[in-house]
C-alpha positions as CSV (number, residue, x, y, z in Angstrom):
1,M,94.9,158.4,217.0
2,N,96.5,155.2,216.1
3,T,95.5,152.6,213.8
4,S,93.5,150.3,215.0
5,S,90.9,153.6,216.0
6,F,91.4,154.8,212.4
7,L,90.8,151.5,210.8
8,S,87.7,150.7,212.9
9,C,86.0,154.1,211.4
10,I,86.9,152.8,208.0
11,W,85.8,149.3,208.4
12,P,84.5,148.6,211.6
13,D,84.3,145.3,211.3
14,Q,87.6,144.1,211.8
15,T,87.3,140.2,211.3
16,H,86.9,140.9,207.2
17,W,90.9,141.1,207.4
18,R,91.1,137.8,208.9
19,L,88.8,136.4,206.6
20,L,90.2,137.6,203.3
21,P,93.8,134.8,204.0
22,R,91.1,132.6,204.1
23,M,89.3,133.4,201.4
24,A,91.9,134.1,199.3
25,S,93.3,130.7,200.4
26,S,90.0,128.8,199.2
27,D,90.0,130.3,196.3
28,Q,92.9,129.3,195.4
29,K,92.2,125.4,196.0
30,A,89.2,125.8,193.8
31,I,90.6,126.9,190.9
32,P,93.2,124.2,190.9
33,Q,89.5,121.9,191.4
34,E,88.0,123.7,188.9
35,L,90.5,123.6,186.0
36,S,91.0,119.7,186.4
37,S,88.1,118.6,186.6
38,A,88.0,120.5,182.8
39,S,90.6,119.1,181.5
40,S,89.3,115.6,183.0
41,S,86.4,116.1,181.2
42,S,87.7,117.7,177.6
43,S,90.4,115.0,177.8
44,S,87.7,112.0,178.2
45,S,85.5,113.8,175.8
46,S,88.9,113.7,172.9
47,F,89.1,110.0,174.0
48,D,85.8,109.5,172.7
49,I,86.0,111.4,169.5
50,W,89.7,109.6,169.0
51,K,87.6,106.0,170.0
52,N,84.6,106.5,167.6
53,R,85.8,108.1,164.5
54,I,89.3,106.7,164.1
55,I,89.9,103.7,165.8
56,I,87.2,101.4,165.7
57,P,87.0,102.7,161.5
58,T,90.7,101.2,161.8
59,L,89.6,97.7,163.2
60,I,86.5,97.7,161.4
61,A,88.9,97.9,158.0
62,G,90.8,95.9,159.3
63,I,88.3,93.2,160.0
64,G,86.5,93.7,156.7
65,G,90.3,93.5,155.1
66,G,91.4,90.5,156.6
67,G,87.6,89.0,155.0
68,V,88.8,90.2,151.9
69,G,92.2,88.3,152.2
70,L,90.6,85.0,153.1
71,I,88.0,84.9,149.8
72,S,91.5,86.1,147.2
73,K,92.2,83.8,144.7
74,H,96.2,84.4,145.8
75,R,95.6,82.8,148.7
76,K,96.2,79.0,147.2
77,V,100.0,80.9,146.1
78,H,100.8,83.1,149.3
79,G,99.1,81.4,152.4
80,V,95.7,81.4,153.7
81,A,97.5,83.3,156.8
82,K,99.8,85.8,154.9
83,M,96.5,87.4,152.9
84,F,94.5,87.9,155.7
85,A,97.4,89.2,158.1
86,T,98.5,91.4,154.7
87,Y,94.6,92.5,153.5
88,A,94.1,93.8,157.0
89,A,97.0,95.8,157.7
90,N,96.5,97.3,154.5
91,S,93.2,97.9,155.0
92,G,93.8,99.3,158.4
93,I,96.9,100.9,158.1
94,V,94.7,103.1,155.0
95,T,91.5,103.4,156.6
96,G,93.5,104.8,160.0
97,C,95.4,107.7,157.8
98,Y,92.1,109.0,156.7
99,C,90.6,109.3,160.1
100,G,93.3,110.5,161.5
101,A,93.9,113.2,158.8
102,R,90.2,114.5,158.5
103,E,90.1,114.6,162.2
104,F,93.3,116.6,162.4
105,V,91.2,118.9,159.6
106,R,88.5,118.9,161.2
107,V,90.1,120.1,164.7
108,S,92.2,122.8,162.6
109,R,89.4,124.1,161.1
110,T,85.8,124.2,162.7
111,G,85.7,121.5,165.1
112,K,82.2,120.0,163.3
113,P,82.4,116.0,162.7
114,D,79.4,115.8,159.8
115,D,81.5,118.6,157.8
116,L,82.3,116.7,154.3
117,L,84.7,119.6,153.2
118,N,86.9,118.0,156.0
119,S,86.8,114.2,154.0
120,V,87.7,115.6,151.1
121,V,90.9,116.7,152.5
122,G,91.9,115.3,154.4
123,G,91.3,112.0,151.8
124,F,93.7,114.3,150.1
125,G,96.2,114.7,151.8
126,S,96.7,111.4,153.5
127,G,95.6,109.2,150.1
128,A,98.9,112.0,148.2
129,I,101.5,110.5,151.3
130,L,100.3,107.2,150.9
131,G,100.4,107.5,147.6
132,R,104.0,109.4,146.9
133,L,105.1,106.8,149.2
134,Q,104.3,103.8,147.0
135,G,104.5,104.5,144.2
136,G,106.0,108.7,142.9
137,P,104.5,111.8,142.5
138,V,102.4,110.2,139.3
139,A,100.4,107.8,142.7
140,A,100.5,110.7,144.3
141,A,98.0,112.7,142.0
142,R,96.1,109.1,142.0
143,Y,95.6,108.5,145.7
144,S,95.1,111.9,146.8
145,V,92.1,111.7,144.7
146,I,90.9,108.2,145.2
147,F,90.8,109.0,148.3
148,A,88.7,112.1,148.5
149,V,85.7,110.5,146.6
150,V,85.8,107.1,148.1
151,G,86.6,108.8,152.1
152,T,83.7,111.3,151.0
153,T,81.3,109.2,149.2
154,V,81.5,106.4,153.2
155,D,81.0,109.6,155.2
156,Y,78.0,110.7,153.5
157,A,76.7,107.4,153.3
158,T,77.1,107.1,157.2
159,L,75.4,110.1,158.2
160,K,72.7,109.3,156.2
161,L,72.4,106.1,156.9
162,K,73.2,106.3,160.9
163,P,69.3,107.5,161.9
164,V,68.3,105.3,160.0
165,L,69.7,102.4,161.3
166,R,69.1,103.6,165.0
167,N,65.3,103.5,164.3
168,F,65.6,100.1,163.0
169,Y,67.9,99.3,166.3
170,N,65.4,101.2,168.3
171,S,62.2,99.6,166.0
172,V,63.7,95.9,166.7
173,V,64.9,96.0,171.0
174,G,62.1,98.6,171.6
175,D,62.3,101.2,174.5
176,G,62.6,99.2,177.6
177,N,58.8,98.0,177.3
178,T,58.3,94.3,176.4
179,S,54.8,95.2,174.7
180,Q,56.4,97.3,171.6
181,Q,58.7,94.5,170.8
182,W,58.5,93.2,167.5
183,L,61.8,90.3,168.1
184,K,61.0,88.6,171.0
185,L,60.7,85.0,172.0
186,P,58.3,82.9,171.5
187,E,56.1,81.9,174.3
188,W,56.9,78.1,174.3
189,S,60.8,78.4,173.2
190,P,62.5,77.7,176.3
191,I,64.7,80.6,176.2
192,Q,63.3,83.9,177.7
193,V,64.3,87.0,178.8
194,L,62.1,88.6,181.7
195,D,61.5,92.2,183.0
196,E,61.6,92.8,186.5
197,E,58.2,91.7,187.3
198,A,58.4,89.1,185.5
199,M,61.6,88.0,187.5
200,A,60.2,89.2,190.9
201,A,57.1,86.4,190.3
202,K,59.7,84.2,189.3
203,R,61.3,84.8,192.5
204,A,58.5,84.9,194.7
205,R,57.1,80.8,193.1
206,E,60.8,79.7,193.4
207,E,60.9,80.9,197.3
208,Q,57.5,79.0,198.2
209,I,58.0,75.6,196.2
210,Y,61.0,76.2,198.7
211,A,59.3,76.6,201.5
212,S,56.9,73.6,200.8
213,V,59.7,71.0,200.2
214,H,61.6,72.7,203.6
215,N,57.8,72.1,205.2
216,L,58.3,69.0,203.2
217,K,61.6,67.5,205.0
218,K,60.7,69.0,209.1
219,E,57.3,67.0,208.7
220,E,59.3,63.3,207.6
221,T,61.9,63.7,210.1
């Protein structure tokens, strides 16, 4: 018995032997695609976390610090522009260091963004580093406590106020139904926000006016 007859006895359908390399190659092509899609989704989610929890708070703190610099009592001596830049830079650096340390602790521990222990540990670490760079061990101890207390308080207040602000926004804007919106312009206002039905009716009126004017021009000619 030769090899081909032996293979036909144990595996009558020999086409599978020809299909196996193709199946393996297709599987090898599918695995990198799945890995690339998973890596792209993870990178996008990590960028959203960086943006929402580090970049945006740093920018807000910088703008707020610059506003404080505009009304500072030292602006008359050092100049408004210098005080704005100084306060904005200091506020941005402090907030960026704190948020970065907090997110580092979050990734190292549990990955839960609402765990206030991340704020405590991140505040101690960032405050100790910045205080040590500024004034030595005594300043490091003082700033670590200040950063931990202030940062944890702000994060706790943010967690509590977030659903309240979301409900307030939904009550003001509504869920897309104009009958549920209490913050809307009066009927006599020249500026109106039209929904789809109002836009369709307005478009129909404009087309009707255009057709009537076009017919009048034809009759005159």
